[in-house]
C-alpha positions as CSV (number, residue, x, y, z in Angstrom):
1,Q,14.8,-1.1,-17.2
2,G,12.5,-2.1,-14.3
3,L,11.3,-5.7,-13.7
4,M,7.6,-4.8,-14.2
5,E,8.4,-2.7,-17.3
6,K,10.0,-6.0,-18.8
7,F,6.8,-8.1,-17.8
8,H,4.6,-5.4,-19.6
9,L,6.8,-5.6,-22.8
10,H,6.9,-9.4,-22.7
11,A,3.0,-9.6,-22.5
12,Q,2.8,-6.8,-25.2
13,S,4.8,-8.9,-27.6
14,Y,1.8,-11.2,-28.1
15,P,-0.7,-10.2,-30.8
16,T,-3.7,-11.5,-28.8
17,V,-2.9,-9.4,-25.6
18,E,-4.5,-6.0,-25.4
19,F,-4.1,-3.6,-22.6
20,C,-6.8,-1.2,-21.5
21,R,-5.9,1.4,-18.9
22,S,-9.0,2.3,-16.6
23,T,-10.6,2.0,-13.3
24,V,-12.8,-1.0,-12.8
25,T,-16.0,-0.1,-11.0
26,G,-17.8,-3.5,-10.9
27,I,-17.8,-7.2,-11.8
28,R,-20.9,-9.4,-12.2
29,K,-21.8,-12.7,-13.8
30,E,-24.9,-13.5,-15.7
31,K,-25.9,-16.6,-17.7
32,G,-22.3,-17.8,-17.7
33,L,-20.7,-14.5,-18.8
34,F,-18.7,-11.9,-16.6
35,T,-19.3,-8.3,-17.3
36,V,-16.5,-5.9,-16.2
37,D,-17.5,-2.3,-15.9
38,T,-14.9,0.5,-16.1
39,K,-14.9,4.2,-15.3
40,R,-13.9,5.5,-18.7
41,R,-13.9,2.6,-21.2
42,G,-17.3,1.1,-21.0
43,S,-18.0,-2.7,-20.2
44,F,-16.2,-5.8,-21.3
45,T,-17.7,-9.4,-21.3
46,A,-15.6,-12.5,-20.7
47,R,-16.1,-16.1,-19.9
48,S,-13.5,-16.0,-17.4
49,V,-11.7,-13.3,-15.2
50,I,-8.4,-13.3,-13.4
51,L,-8.2,-10.8,-10.6
52,A,-4.8,-9.3,-9.5
53,L,-6.0,-6.8,-7.1
54,G,-3.0,-6.7,-4.7
55,T,-3.0,-5.2,-1.4
56,K,-2.2,-1.7,0.0
57,P,-0.4,-0.6,3.1
58,R,-2.5,0.0,6.1
59,E,-2.6,3.7,6.4
60,L,-2.4,5.4,9.9
61,G,-3.1,9.0,8.6
62,I,0.1,10.4,10.2
63,P,0.8,13.9,8.6
64,G,3.4,13.5,6.0
65,E,2.7,9.8,5.4
66,K,1.2,10.1,1.9
67,E,3.3,13.0,0.9
68,F,6.6,11.2,1.4
69,V,5.7,7.7,0.0
70,G,8.6,6.8,-2.2
71,H,10.7,9.6,-0.7
72,G,11.7,7.9,2.5
73,V,8.4,6.3,3.6
74,A,8.4,2.8,2.6
75,Y,6.4,-0.4,3.2
76,C,8.5,-3.2,1.9
77,A,12.1,-3.9,3.1
78,T,12.9,-6.5,0.4
79,C,11.7,-3.9,-2.4
80,D,13.3,-0.7,-1.0
81,A,16.2,-1.7,1.4
82,E,18.9,-0.8,-1.1
83,F,17.7,2.8,-1.4
84,F,18.8,3.1,2.3
85,K,22.4,2.2,2.3
86,E,24.4,3.6,5.2
87,K,21.1,5.6,6.2
88,N,19.5,6.2,9.6
89,I,16.1,4.7,9.4
90,Y,13.1,4.0,11.7
91,V,10.8,1.0,11.5
92,L,7.1,1.5,12.9
93,G,5.7,-1.8,14.3
94,A,6.3,-4.6,16.9
95,G,5.0,-7.6,15.1
96,D,6.8,-10.5,13.4
97,Q,7.0,-8.6,10.1
98,A,8.3,-5.4,11.6
99,V,11.0,-7.1,13.9
100,E,12.1,-9.4,11.2
101,E,12.2,-6.8,8.5
102,A,14.2,-4.4,10.7
103,D,16.7,-7.0,11.2
104,Y,16.9,-7.6,7.4
105,L,17.4,-3.8,7.0
106,T,20.4,-3.8,9.1
107,G,22.3,-5.4,6.3
108,F,21.9,-2.1,4.4
109,A,21.3,0.6,6.8
110,S,23.9,2.1,9.3
111,K,21.2,2.2,12.1
112,V,17.7,0.9,12.5
113,T,15.4,2.1,15.3
114,I,12.2,0.2,16.0
115,I,9.3,2.4,17.3
116,V,7.1,0.3,19.6
117,L,3.9,1.4,21.1
118,H,4.1,-0.9,24.1
119,E,6.2,-0.6,27.3
120,K,9.9,-1.6,27.3
121,G,10.5,-5.3,26.6
122,H,6.9,-5.9,25.3
123,L,7.1,-7.0,21.5
124,D,4.3,-8.7,19.6
125,C,6.7,-10.9,17.6
126,N,7.8,-14.4,18.3
127,E,10.5,-14.9,20.9
128,V,13.2,-16.2,18.4
129,S,13.0,-12.8,16.3
130,A,12.8,-10.8,19.4
131,Q,16.1,-12.2,20.8
132,R,17.7,-12.0,17.5
133,A,16.8,-8.2,17.2
134,Y,17.8,-7.5,20.8
135,K,21.4,-9.0,20.2
136,N,21.7,-7.1,16.8
137,P,24.1,-4.0,17.5
138,K,22.5,-2.0,14.6
139,I,19.0,-2.3,16.1
140,E,17.7,0.2,18.9
141,F,14.3,0.5,20.4
142,V,12.1,3.4,21.2
143,W,9.4,2.2,23.7
144,S,5.9,3.5,24.5
145,T,6.0,5.7,21.4
146,T,4.1,6.8,18.4
147,V,5.0,8.9,15.3
148,Q,3.0,12.2,15.3
149,E,4.5,13.7,12.1
150,I,7.0,13.0,9.3
151,K,8.9,16.1,8.2
152,G,11.1,16.9,5.2
153,S,11.5,19.0,2.1
154,D,11.7,16.7,-0.9
155,H,12.5,13.6,1.3
156,V,12.1,12.4,4.8
157,E,14.4,14.3,7.1
158,A,12.9,14.1,10.6
159,L,10.2,12.4,12.7
160,V,8.1,13.9,15.6
161,L,7.7,11.3,18.2
162,K,5.5,11.2,21.2
163,N,5.9,9.0,24.4
164,V,2.4,7.8,25.3
165,E,3.1,7.4,28.9
166,T,4.7,10.8,29.6
167,G,3.2,13.0,26.8
168,E,6.7,14.2,25.8
169,V,7.2,15.3,22.3
170,S,10.6,15.1,20.6
171,E,11.9,15.5,17.0
172,V,14.6,13.1,15.7
173,P,16.7,13.2,12.4
174,A,15.7,10.3,10.2
175,D,16.3,9.4,6.5
176,G,13.4,7.0,6.2
177,L,10.4,5.4,8.0
178,F,9.2,1.8,7.2
179,F,5.6,1.0,8.1
180,F,4.8,-2.4,9.2
181,V,1.5,-2.2,10.7
182,G,-0.4,-4.5,8.3
183,M,-1.6,-4.6,4.6
184,V,-5.1,-4.4,3.6
185,P,-6.4,-6.6,0.4
186,Q,-8.1,-4.5,-2.3
187,T,-11.0,-6.9,-2.6
188,D,-13.9,-4.7,-1.9
189,L,-14.9,-5.0,-5.5
190,V,-15.6,-8.8,-5.3
191,K,-16.5,-9.5,-1.8
192,E,-20.3,-10.1,-2.8
193,L,-19.1,-12.4,-5.6
194,A,-16.4,-14.7,-4.2
195,E,-15.6,-15.9,-0.5
196,C,-13.0,-14.2,1.5
197,D,-11.4,-14.9,4.7
198,K,-12.1,-12.8,7.8
199,T,-9.3,-10.2,6.9
200,G,-10.6,-9.8,3.2
201,Y,-8.1,-12.0,1.4
202,L,-9.7,-14.2,-1.5
203,K,-9.9,-17.8,-0.9
204,V,-8.7,-19.9,-3.8
205,N,-8.1,-23.5,-4.6
206,E,-5.1,-25.1,-6.2
207,K,-6.1,-23.9,-9.5
208,M,-6.2,-20.3,-8.1
209,E,-9.9,-20.3,-8.7
210,T,-12.4,-18.6,-6.2
211,S,-15.5,-19.9,-4.8
212,L,-17.2,-18.6,-8.1
213,P,-16.5,-20.8,-11.1
214,G,-14.6,-18.9,-13.8
215,L,-13.3,-16.2,-11.4
216,Y,-9.6,-16.6,-10.6
217,A,-7.2,-14.7,-8.4
218,A,-3.4,-14.3,-8.2
219,G,-0.8,-12.7,-6.1
220,D,-1.1,-10.7,-2.9
221,C,-4.9,-10.5,-2.8
222,T,-5.2,-14.1,-2.2
223,Q,-4.9,-16.0,1.2
224,T,-1.2,-17.2,0.8
225,F,1.8,-17.7,3.0
226,L,4.2,-15.8,1.0
227,R,3.6,-12.5,-1.0
228,Q,6.6,-11.8,-3.4
229,V,6.9,-11.3,-7.0
230,V,8.0,-14.8,-7.8
231,T,5.0,-16.3,-5.9
232,S,2.6,-13.9,-7.7
233,A,4.0,-14.7,-11.1
234,A,3.6,-18.3,-10.2
235,D,0.0,-17.7,-9.4
236,G,-0.5,-16.0,-12.5
237,A,0.8,-18.8,-14.5
238,V,-1.6,-21.3,-12.7
239,A,-4.5,-18.9,-13.0
240,A,-4.1,-18.4,-16.8
241,T,-3.7,-22.1,-17.6
242,A,-6.8,-23.0,-15.3
243,S,-8.8,-20.3,-16.7
244,E,-8.1,-21.3,-20.3
245,R,-9.2,-24.9,-19.4
246,Y,-12.3,-23.4,-17.8
247,V,-13.2,-21.4,-21.1
248,K,-12.6,-24.6,-23.2
249,E,-14.7,-27.0,-20.9
250,R,-17.5,-24.4,-20.6
251,G,-17.5,-24.1,-24.4
252,Q,-17.7,-27.7,-24.8
253,L,-20.5,-28.2,-22.2
254,D,-22.5,-25.3,-24.0
255,E,-22.2,-27.1,-27.4
256,I,-23.2,-30.5,-26.1
257,L,-26.1,-29.1,-24.1
258,S,-27.3,-26.7,-26.8
259,P,-31.1,-26.5,-27.5
260,G,-32.3,-29.5,-29.6
261,S,-29.5,-31.7,-28.2
262,P,-30.2,-35.5,-27.9
263,K,-30.8,-37.4,-24.7
264,T,-27.4,-36.8,-22.9
265,A,-25.9,-38.5,-19.6
266,F,-22.6,-37.2,-18.0
267,I,-21.0,-39.9,-15.8
268,F,-18.9,-38.4,-13.0
269,Y,-16.1,-40.7,-11.6
270,N,-12.7,-40.5,-9.9
271,P,-10.0,-42.2,-12.1
272,Y,-8.0,-43.0,-9.0
273,R,-10.6,-45.3,-7.7
274,N,-10.8,-48.7,-9.1
275,E,-14.3,-49.3,-8.1
276,D,-15.4,-46.0,-9.9
277,I,-13.8,-47.2,-13.2
278,C,-15.7,-50.6,-12.7
279,C,-18.9,-48.6,-12.2
280,V,-18.3,-46.6,-15.2
281,G,-18.1,-49.6,-17.5
282,E,-21.2,-51.2,-16.2
283,L,-23.1,-48.0,-16.6
284,E,-22.0,-47.5,-20.1
285,K,-23.3,-51.0,-21.0
286,K,-26.8,-50.2,-19.4
287,L,-27.2,-46.6,-20.6
288,G,-25.3,-46.6,-24.1
289,G,-28.2,-47.7,-26.2
290,E,-30.7,-44.9,-25.0
291,W,-28.2,-42.0,-24.1
292,K,-25.4,-40.2,-25.5
293,L,-22.6,-40.6,-22.9
294,Y,-19.7,-38.4,-21.7
295,R,-17.2,-39.5,-19.2
296,Q,-16.4,-36.8,-16.6
297,D,-13.0,-37.5,-14.9
298,I,-13.4,-35.1,-11.9
299,S,-9.7,-34.8,-11.5
300,R,-9.7,-32.7,-14.8
301,Q,-13.2,-32.1,-15.8
302,D,-15.1,-30.8,-12.7
303,L,-17.0,-28.0,-13.8
304,L,-20.4,-29.4,-14.3
305,Y,-19.7,-31.7,-11.3
306,R,-19.2,-28.6,-9.1
307,E,-22.1,-26.6,-10.8
308,L,-24.7,-29.3,-9.9
309,Q,-23.0,-29.6,-6.4
310,V,-22.7,-33.3,-6.7
311,K,-20.8,-34.5,-3.7
312,A,-19.7,-38.1,-4.6
313,T,-18.8,-40.5,-7.3
314,V,-20.2,-42.5,-9.2
315,S,-23.0,-40.3,-10.2
316,V,-24.8,-39.4,-13.4
317,A,-26.5,-36.1,-14.6
318,F,-29.4,-36.6,-17.4
319,Y,-30.1,-34.0,-19.9
320,Q,-32.7,-33.8,-22.7
321,D,-32.9,-30.9,-25.1
322,G,-30.1,-29.2,-23.2
323,K,-32.0,-29.1,-19.9
324,L,-31.3,-31.1,-16.7
325,L,-33.7,-33.9,-16.0
326,E,-32.2,-35.5,-12.9
327,V,-29.1,-36.5,-11.2
328,K,-28.7,-40.1,-10.2
329,G,-26.6,-42.3,-7.9
330,A,-26.5,-46.1,-7.5
331,E,-28.7,-47.2,-4.6
332,P,-27.3,-49.7,-2.2
333,D,-29.2,-52.8,-0.9
334,N,-31.8,-52.3,2.0
335,A,-29.2,-53.2,4.6
336,M,-27.4,-50.0,3.7
337,K,-30.4,-47.6,3.8
338,T,-30.6,-45.0,6.5
339,S,-32.9,-41.8,6.9
340,G,-29.8,-39.6,6.8
341,P,-28.1,-37.4,4.1
342,L,-26.6,-38.8,1.0
343,V,-24.2,-41.5,1.7
344,Y,-21.3,-43.2,-0.1
345,A,-21.3,-46.8,0.5
346,P,-20.0,-50.1,-1.3
347,L,-22.3,-52.3,-3.2
348,R,-22.2,-56.1,-2.8
349,S,-21.9,-56.7,-6.5
350,V,-21.9,-54.9,-9.8
351,Q,-25.3,-56.4,-10.6
352,N,-26.9,-54.1,-8.0
353,M,-26.1,-51.2,-10.4
354,C,-29.5,-52.0,-11.9
355,H,-31.4,-50.4,-9.0
356,W,-31.7,-46.7,-9.0
357,H,-33.0,-44.0,-6.9
358,I,-34.0,-40.8,-8.7
359,A,-33.8,-37.5,-7.0
360,P,-34.4,-34.0,-8.3
361,P,-31.3,-31.7,-8.8
362,A,-32.1,-29.6,-5.8
363,A,-32.5,-32.5,-3.6
364,V,-29.2,-33.9,-4.6
365,A,-27.5,-30.5,-4.1
366,K,-28.8,-29.8,-0.7
367,Y,-29.3,-33.3,0.7
368,P,-32.8,-33.2,1.9
369,C,-33.9,-36.2,0.1
370,K,-34.6,-39.3,2.4
371,H,-33.4,-41.9,0.1
372,G,-30.9,-40.1,-2.2
373,Y,-28.1,-42.6,-1.7
374,L,-24.8,-42.6,-3.8
375,A,-22.7,-45.7,-3.8
376,H,-19.7,-47.2,-5.6
377,C,-19.3,-50.7,-6.9
378,S,-16.8,-53.2,-5.4
379,R,-16.0,-56.5,-7.1
380,K,-15.4,-59.5,-4.8
């Protein structure tokens, strides 16, 4: 029984898990809800979505490449090496991955030949890996060469090679060909929703959350150092836990800020800063009579903090009837004022907390406000 089948059966054993096999054609977010459109099963709505889009090997369009995938053509040494015990195999590529995986494959295959596009002695990998490969008696190199065709009946039996310097074409027997010419993340579906790096991998934080709140990603499609089953499973565990907390926090906020709700104030603070805790206590004394107060520990409850694009603590968001009125920060004394963007500066005493500067939400978010100062208190 395969590992992925075991994963599937494990997930299927939970009554709350439902599988739907289809092709996703689009994802969008409107009014706090995600809509996932599929090709044959209609559309689904959710408060949170976890992406496990994976990657696909970079295809070179070589005749026979697609036909022999799984029958001698492979893209992962760790996954498929055992199928090539005592076989004569070739590796296409000259970078770190190609040379390092070729070395790994020698632990299984009888012979590994690395096909390199560059002239003799020119590899794209690091020098340590190159020297290790040169010294490995099971590794040979074919320089200034490309693969023109992959031949065989029900599995790979031969490769047609072409020397790019002389134009000479030759056919060599082979039991397999490993491609290590790069992977491509399958993130085109969400490139307009979430931030990706220049190669297309999704950028995520420590919670596996993308730049769009509520949208999480796990596994090979993310910007990560290692792409293996164990790391993907760990990513999935983090994303599942974080998305559950997101949904719960989103639900709590929607309930608190429902139409007709009383005057409400959210106090954002960092629990690891003593001066923040000091300020929160003073603020609660000043605001408690008029406003219904909610402490927001940004190390655990940062959803509203990020949605309002608040950049520093201590700060307060005021709501009435479920609608945002303003975001406030404590204003420092005149000596601290500048004409620059929002600053985070210490107050001389807690008593200075009675002075406030009010700025509209957009001003706080984008920092154009001339006097939008945020500060923290500091007992002396």
